[in-house]
C-alpha positions in Angstrom: 321.9 70.0 120.3 322.6 66.0 119.4 319.1 65.3 119.1 319.1 68.4 116.7 321.9 67.3 114.3 319.5 63.6 114.4 316.5 65.6 113.8 318.2 67.4 110.5 320.1 64.1 109.3 316.7 62.6 109.6 314.9 65.7 107.6 317.6 65.3 104.8 317.1 61.3 104.5 313.5 62.0 104.3 313.2 65.2 101.8 316.2 62.8 99.9 314.1 59.9 99.4 311.4 62.2 98.3 313.2 64.1 96.5 314.3 60.3 94.7 310.7 59.8 94.4 309.1 62.3 92.7 312.2 62.3 90.7 311.4 58.4 89.5 307.3 59.1 89.3 307.8 61.8 87.2 310.6 60.1 85.7 308.9 57.0 85.0 305.3 59.1 84.0 307.8 60.8 81.3 309.1 57.4 80.2 305.5 56.2 79.6 305.0 59.4 78.4 308.0 59.2 75.6 307.4 55.8 74.6 303.6 56.4 74.3 304.5 59.3 71.7 306.1 56.9 69.9 304.1 54.4 69.9 300.9 56.9 68.6 303.4 58.0 66.2 303.3 57.6 62.2 306.7 56.4 62.2 305.9 53.2 64.6 303.4 52.4 62.3 305.1 52.7 59.1 307.7 50.5 60.8 305.1 47.7 61.7 304.1 48.2 58.4 308.0 47.0 56.9 308.3 44.0 58.9 304.9 42.6 57.8 306.1 43.7 54.8 309.3 41.5 55.1 307.6 38.6 56.4 304.8 38.3 54.0 305.5 39.8 50.8 302.3 42.3 51.9 302.5 46.1 51.2 300.5 47.8 53.4 299.7 50.4 56.4 299.1 50.3 59.8 296.8 53.4 61.3 298.3 54.7 64.6 298.6 52.3 67.3 297.6 53.4 71.5 298.4 51.1 74.5 295.3 48.9 75.1 295.9 46.5 78.6 299.0 44.9 78.0 299.6 45.2 74.5 298.9 47.5 71.4 295.7 48.4 69.4 295.2 49.7 66.0 292.2 50.9 64.6 293.2 48.8 61.2 295.6 47.7 58.3 294.9 47.4 54.7 297.6 45.4 52.7 298.3 44.1 49.4 300.3 41.6 48.3 302.7 41.2 45.1 302.4 38.9 42.8 304.4 36.0 44.8 302.1 35.8 47.5 299.1 33.7 47.9 297.1 37.1 49.7 295.7 39.6 46.7 294.6 42.3 49.6 294.0 42.3 52.8 291.8 44.3 55.8 292.0 44.0 59.4 289.6 46.6 61.7 290.1 46.1 64.6 293.9 44.4 65.9 294.3 44.1 69.1 298.3 42.5 70.4 298.4 41.4 74.4 302.1 40.4 75.8 302.7 38.9 78.6 304.2 41.0 81.0 307.1 38.3 82.3 310.0 38.3 80.2 309.0 41.5 78.2 312.7 43.0 78.1 313.9 39.7 77.6 313.8 37.3 73.7 311.4 35.9 72.9 308.4 38.5 73.4 305.9 36.5 74.7 302.3 37.6 72.3 299.5 36.1 74.9 297.0 36.8 72.0 296.9 38.1 68.6 292.9 39.4 68.4 291.1 41.1 64.9 288.0 41.9 64.6 287.0 42.0 60.9 289.0 40.6 58.3 288.6 40.5 54.6 291.4 38.4 52.6 291.3 38.4 48.8 293.3 35.6 47.9 295.6 34.7 44.4 297.5 32.5 42.5 301.0 33.2 44.0 303.6 33.8 40.4 306.1 32.0 42.3 309.8 31.2 40.2 310.5 27.6 40.1 313.1 27.5 43.0 310.1 28.7 45.1 307.3 26.6 43.9 308.5 24.1 47.0 308.6 26.4 49.7 307.1 25.3 53.0 304.7 27.0 54.6 305.9 29.1 57.5 304.8 27.1 61.0 304.8 28.0 64.2 307.5 26.9 65.6 309.7 28.5 62.5 309.7 31.8 65.2 311.1 29.9 68.2 313.4 28.3 66.0 314.8 31.3 64.4 318.1 32.6 65.3 317.2 35.8 66.1 313.9 34.6 68.6 312.1 37.4 68.4 308.6 36.3 69.2 306.5 33.9 70.6 302.7 33.3 69.8 300.4 31.5 72.0 296.9 32.9 70.3 295.3 34.3 66.9 291.4 34.9 67.1 289.6 36.4 64.4 285.7 37.2 65.4 285.0 37.8 61.5 286.6 36.7 58.6 286.0 37.1 55.2 287.7 34.9 52.9 287.2 35.1 48.7 289.4 33.4 46.0 289.3 33.7 42.2 287.9 31.1 39.7 291.3 30.0 39.1 291.2 28.0 42.7 289.4 25.3 42.2 286.7 27.2 40.7 285.5 30.5 42.9 284.0 31.0 46.1 284.0 32.9 49.2 283.3 32.4 53.2 281.7 35.3 55.1 281.2 35.7 58.8 283.4 32.9 60.3 285.2 33.2 64.1 288.4 31.7 63.9 290.6 30.5 66.9 294.3 29.5 66.0 296.7 27.7 68.2 299.8 27.0 67.9 300.6 22.8 68.6 304.3 22.0 68.8 305.9 23.3 65.2 301.9 22.9 63.3 298.7 25.6 64.0 295.7 23.8 65.6 292.4 25.5 63.9 289.1 26.1 65.3 286.4 28.0 63.4 283.0 27.9 63.5 279.7 29.9 62.5 279.8 31.4 58.6 278.6 31.3 55.1 280.5 29.5 51.7 279.6 30.0 48.8 281.2 27.8 46.1 280.1 27.7 42.2 277.2 26.6 41.2 276.3 25.5 44.4 273.4 26.9 46.6 274.4 28.9 49.9 276.2 26.8 52.8 276.3 27.2 56.4 279.6 26.4 58.0 279.2 24.7 61.4 282.8 24.0 62.4 286.2 23.2 61.1 288.6 21.6 63.3 292.1 20.6 61.8 295.6 21.1 62.0 297.3 23.3 59.7 301.1 21.6 59.0 304.4 22.7 56.6 302.8 20.9 53.5 299.1 20.0 54.7 295.7 21.4 56.3 294.6 17.5 58.4 290.8 18.0 58.7 289.3 16.2 61.6 285.7 17.4 61.4 283.7 19.9 58.8 280.1 20.0 59.0 278.8 21.6 56.3 274.8 22.3 56.0 272.5 23.9 53.3 271.9 27.6 54.8 267.6 26.6 53.7 267.6 23.8 55.3 269.9 22.9 57.8 268.7 18.9 58.0 270.9 18.6 54.4 274.8 18.6 55.4 278.0 17.4 54.0 280.5 16.1 56.7 284.3 16.4 55.5 287.7 14.7 57.0 290.9 14.2 55.7 294.0 15.9 54.5 294.2 18.8 51.8 297.6 19.5 50.1 299.3 23.1 50.3 302.1 22.5 48.3 304.2 19.8 46.6 304.4 17.3 47.6 301.7 16.3 49.5 298.6 15.0 47.9 294.9 15.5 48.9 293.1 13.1 50.1 288.7 13.7 51.5 286.7 11.8 52.0 282.8 13.7 52.0 280.0 11.9 53.4 276.4 13.7 52.1 273.3 13.4 54.0 269.7 14.9 52.3 271.2 16.7 49.6 267.8 17.7 47.9 268.3 17.1 44.4 266.4 20.1 43.0 269.4 22.1 44.8 272.2 20.7 42.8 271.0 20.0 39.4 270.3 22.2 36.5 268.4 22.3 33.0 266.0 19.6 32.6 267.1 17.1 35.2 266.5 19.3 38.2 262.4 18.4 37.0 262.8 15.5 35.7 264.5 13.9 38.6 263.2 14.4 42.7 264.4 13.0 45.8 267.3 13.3 48.0 270.9 12.5 47.7 273.1 10.7 50.5 276.4 8.8 49.8 279.9 9.0 50.6 282.7 10.1 47.7 286.8 9.9 48.0 289.0 13.1 46.7 292.2 12.5 45.3 294.1 15.3 44.1 298.0 16.6 43.6 298.7 20.3 45.6 296.6 21.5 42.3 293.0 20.2 44.1 290.9 22.3 41.0 293.2 20.3 38.0 294.2 17.0 39.6 290.8 16.0 41.5 289.7 12.1 40.9 286.7 11.3 43.0 284.7 8.1 43.7 282.1 7.1 45.3 278.4 5.7 46.0 275.2 7.4 45.8 271.5 6.6 47.1 268.9 9.0 45.7 266.3 8.5 48.8 262.6 9.4 47.9 263.6 9.5 44.5 260.9 10.3 41.1 261.1 10.0 37.7 258.4 12.7 37.1 257.7 13.3 33.0 260.5 11.9 31.4 260.5 12.2 27.9 260.8 8.4 26.9 258.7 6.9 30.0 256.1 9.8 29.3 255.5 8.8 25.2 255.0 4.8 26.8 252.6 5.8 28.6 250.2 7.9 26.6 251.2 5.1 24.0 249.7 2.2 26.3 247.5 4.8 27.8 248.4 3.2 31.4 248.7 7.1 33.5 252.1 4.9 35.2 255.0 6.1 34.4 254.3 9.6 33.7 255.2 9.7 37.5 257.2 7.0 38.8 258.4 5.9 42.7 261.8 4.7 42.4 261.9 1.6 45.4 265.7 1.2 44.6 268.0 4.4 43.5 271.6 3.4 44.0 274.7 4.4 41.2 278.2 4.8 41.2 279.8 8.1 40.7 283.2 9.3 38.8 284.4 12.8 39.3 287.7 14.7 37.3 287.8 18.3 36.2 285.0 19.2 34.3 283.5 15.5 33.7 281.0 13.5 36.2 280.1 9.9 35.1 277.4 7.7 36.5 278.0 4.1 36.1 276.3 1.0 37.3 272.9 2.9 37.6 270.3 1.0 39.2 266.7 2.3 39.6 264.0 0.7 40.1 260.3 1.0 40.9 258.9 -2.0 42.6 257.8 -4.6 39.8 257.1 -1.9 36.7 260.4 -0.9 35.6 264.0 -0.7 35.8 266.9 1.2 34.9 270.3 0.7 34.3 273.4 1.8 32.5 275.7 5.0 32.4 275.7 9.1 32.1 278.7 11.0 31.5 278.7 14.6 31.3 281.6 16.7 30.1 281.5 20.5 30.7 277.7 20.7 29.6 278.1 18.0 27.3 275.7 14.9 28.0 276.1 10.8 26.4 275.4 8.1 27.9 273.6 4.8 27.3 270.5 3.5 29.5 268.5 0.4 29.3 265.1 0.5 30.0 263.2 -2.6 31.5 259.6 -2.9 31.8 257.1 -5.5 32.8 256.0 -7.9 30.2 252.5 -7.8 30.5 253.0 -4.3 29.3 254.5 -4.7 26.1 252.5 -7.5 25.3 249.7 -5.2 24.5 251.7 -4.4 22.1 251.1 -6.7 18.9 254.2 -6.5 16.0 255.6 -2.8 18.0 256.9 -4.8 21.6 259.2 -7.2 19.3 260.6 -4.2 17.2 261.4 -2.2 20.0 262.0 -5.0 23.2 263.8 -8.1 23.7 262.4 -10.4 25.9 264.0 -11.2 28.7 264.4 -14.1 31.7 263.6 -12.0 34.4 259.9 -11.4 33.4 261.0 -7.7 31.8 261.0 -6.2 28.1 264.1 -4.1 27.9 265.2 -1.7 25.6 268.3 0.5 24.5 268.5 4.1 24.6 270.9 6.4 24.0 271.7 9.6 25.2 273.3 12.9 23.4 273.3 16.6 23.9 273.9 19.0 26.1 272.7 19.7 29.5 269.8 21.8 28.8 268.5 20.2 26.0 269.1 16.1 26.2 268.6 14.1 23.9 267.0 10.3 23.6 266.9 8.2 20.5 264.1 5.6 21.8 261.6 8.3 21.4 262.1 8.3 17.4 262.4 4.9 17.2 258.8 4.2 19.1 257.2 7.1 16.6 259.2 5.5 13.6 257.6 2.1 15.0 254.1 3.6 15.3 253.7 4.7 11.8 254.6 2.2 10.5 251.8 -0.4 12.7 249.1 3.0 11.3 250.6 2.5 7.8 250.2 -1.4 7.9 247.1 -1.3 8.8 245.5 0.9 6.9 246.7 -1.6 3.9 245.0 -4.1 5.1 241.9 -2.5 5.8 241.9 -1.3 1.7 243.1 -4.8 1.1 240.1 -5.7 2.6 237.4 -3.8 1.1 239.3 -3.6 -2.1 239.8 -6.1 -4.4 242.9 -6.8 -4.8 243.8 -6.3 -8.2 241.5 -2.8 -8.4 243.5 -1.8 -5.0 247.1 -2.4 -7.5 245.8 -0.2 -10.0 245.0 2.6 -8.2 247.6 2.8 -5.7 250.4 0.9 -7.7 252.9 2.3 -5.3 252.1 2.1 -1.7 254.2 -0.1 -0.1 
């Protein structure tokens, strides 16, 4: 009897345990089903959209979420920023958020990664009220230091970023096909990007090799950025320095140019007249609004430079029948450059072609208007072939060159120089004097004066 009683008690305990585990399993499945139904609901997607709007001033909508690993995934998000947001529009497809399992029921939630597939962003100039003009950017520690301590993010990755901005922001441009990884670093964000194509106003397509830097509260500290011409990987631009994002931070960037073909950056007639490859360094300083306040200074060199069919040189070459000045290789090509909004100035120009020609002076381009003064020096034995003409146009110097001053005016599409008209006028004067001498030689002076009394 005792054994039968024990067996009944064991059976009851086992039955109770089985019922308990069954309830636990069904409860777990029920809970998962319930949570899954909530996550997949439109209400949850709308709730997530409201959170984004609260912290970013972007109004948008998520497609319904679903569980993905130990996290959530949605197929897309689309939003538009209000007038105070730097973002005009944004589109993401897809978006995945992975959570760390440890501490999921505590605070803060630890987001292991936020992964974005295609991210398309269009920027705009935010219209901030005066009291928000100096508002700082959110930092990696902003959420952590928040009293609510809701979220801590470990990594953000974007597989394919497309970013564009209007002409009111640095002249306009866009980046496409960029891969971007963002990591928190103390109170800042560590940025590491590679791939992509960069299009800037009036410049050819540039391929992005890499961007490394630190995004702080007020600036982007660029440690390494390498761009190269898409059509020619040897053409590179290296950038380092600080880019201001909000006042009172200032921008200071150092640009290093290598193997830039002049015909890819010059416009108008200069594209055909000046050949070679540009290299050098430019220091760029600006307030937070770079497009309106920048000031750059640098030193430039032209490698394998040539002056081809430059009007005043061609005219001299034709008159002297030299065949030496139509296509001139530059053995020295050096100048300083100053950059300001809508203004480019080349000064301390020093261009030389062995012992045949020297060109010095300055040229300024304001929008499309050209002004400048150049000093042209030619070998003395060439000018001495012009009896009576050389002295009218050139001045002898102790360096063995004869020099003349040339003034530039007009537009980048139609540059005028005042030397060719002076050359033509001097040549016509010599021809008239030659005709006069020949007539005087063949006709007695008395008859000559009677026939042509007013001849100069």
